[in-house]
C-alpha positions in Angstrom: 21.2 -16.4 -15.4 21.9 -13.5 -17.7 20.5 -10.0 -17.1 17.7 -10.3 -19.8 16.7 -13.7 -18.4 16.6 -12.4 -14.9 14.5 -9.4 -16.0 12.1 -11.8 -17.8 11.9 -14.0 -14.8 11.2 -11.1 -12.5 8.5 -9.8 -14.9 6.9 -13.2 -14.9 6.9 -13.4 -11.1 5.4 -9.9 -10.9 2.7 -10.8 -13.4 1.9 -14.0 -11.6 1.8 -12.0 -8.3 -0.5 -9.4 -9.8 -2.9 -12.1 -11.0 -2.9 -13.8 -7.6 -3.5 -10.4 -5.9 -6.4 -9.6 -8.2 -7.9 -13.0 -7.7 -7.6 -12.7 -3.9 -9.3 -9.3 -4.1 -12.1 -10.6 -6.2 -12.6 -13.6 -3.8 -12.6 -11.3 -0.8 -15.2 -9.1 -2.5 -17.4 -12.1 -3.1 -16.9 -13.6 0.3 -17.4 -10.6 2.4 -19.3 -7.4 2.4 -17.1 -4.5 1.6 -17.3 -0.9 2.7 -15.9 2.2 1.0 -13.5 4.2 3.1 -12.8 7.7 1.9 -9.6 9.4 3.2 -7.7 12.5 2.2 -4.0 12.1 1.8 -1.3 14.5 0.5 -1.0 14.5 -3.3 2.6 13.2 -2.9 1.4 10.2 -0.9 -1.3 9.4 -3.5 1.3 9.7 -6.3 3.7 7.4 -4.4 0.9 4.8 -3.8 0.0 4.9 -7.5 3.6 4.5 -8.6 4.2 1.6 -6.2 1.0 -0.1 -7.3 2.0 0.4 -11.0 5.4 -1.0 -10.2 3.8 -4.1 -8.6 1.2 -4.3 -11.5 -1.7 -4.2 -9.1 -4.6 -1.7 -8.7 -3.9 1.1 -6.2 -6.9 0.0 -4.1 -5.4 -3.5 -3.8 -2.1 -2.1 -2.6 -3.9 0.2 -0.1 -6.0 -2.7 1.2 -2.8 -4.8 1.7 -1.0 -2.0 3.5 -4.0 -1.3 5.8 -4.6 -5.0 6.5 -0.9 -5.5 7.5 -1.0 -2.4 9.7 -4.1 -3.5 11.5 -3.0 -7.1 11.9 0.4 -6.2 13.2 -0.5 -5.5 16.8 3.1 -5.5 18.0 4.1 -2.4 16.0 2.6 1.0 16.9 0.8 2.8 14.2 3.2 5.8 14.7 6.5 6.0 16.3 7.2 8.5 19.1 9.4 10.5 16.7 6.6 10.7 14.2 4.2 12.0 16.8 6.7 14.6 18.0 7.3 15.8 14.5 3.5 16.3 14.0 3.4 18.2 17.3 6.3 20.4 16.2 4.7 21.1 12.8 1.3 22.0 14.4 3.0 24.3 16.8 5.0 26.0 13.9 1.9 26.4 11.8 -0.3 27.7 14.6 2.3 30.3 15.7 
């Protein structure tokens, strides 16, 4: 495959994936009652989520639902690593000093 044909194929796959994701989200909304969860995140994280969703051609809310679902379903992996917790503790101690 040449570069342009690879790009076209990737774009087609992304578009198909976006349609499937949108259809799945719609089906989920119809099948189950949904709740709104409001959460504050750093502006940089919001920007990163929006950029990733745009790159995947899906709504930001669909991306966030997918990330949260995977995190909740994955019981093997901790939500935060020990290093992440320690970094938060160091930051809190620095900011409270």
